[in-house]
C-alpha positions, 0 to 999 in steps of 0.5 A: 499497468499503472494504478489509477492514482498514478494515471490521474495525478500530475507530477509536481516535482523536478527530477525522476518521473513517477514509477508506479508500485503496481506496474505489472511485471511478469504477470505479478499484480502485487506491490513492486519495491522498484517504485518512485513517487507512486501516487497510491503509495504516497496517498497511503503515507499521507493517511499514515501521517495524518493519523500520526502513525509514522515512526522512525528508526534512524532514516527509516520510516514505517507505519502500522495501519489497522485494516481489519475492518476493510471490506475484502468480501468482493475480492475474486479468489482465483485459486485456493491459495488466494482464498486461504491468504485472505481468510486471516480477516476472519481472525481479526487484528490485521495491519498494513505495514508500510516502510520507506527511507527518509521522506523520499519517493520510494516506498520500500515495502507494503505488506498485510500482516495477520494475527496468525503471522501470515505476511502478504504483499498488497495488491492495488485492489486491496490498497484502493479499499484501504484508501477508500476506507480511510478517506483518500488523501491524494497529496502526493508531495514527498 
């Protein structure tokens, strides 16, 4: 499975084809670090750039995006552990931390961190809500 933005966004560069960060591997719907120019991840990085949230440590880039106001009330909780994972929203101070190397196509990590220190890999469903909340910027050039 590929995220909706990867399905609908054309390749505009020469080189390796797009590899979605949400391709389902072994029934896992969470972010996959083995990605390249995933349109959803590039849209997230563009939002971080537009909000001037990007910081660098050498060639490593990272951004911390507040997401505590993103509505997760419609999420389907399949198990108690899934429900417990998203209860951190009741605590407030929830951020999405995204990292990448230089300004290339691969996004190395994308996690939600709650104020109580719990770290969760993101899903496409969650990322879509973040992109909708901040306004999609589908610029996918790297």
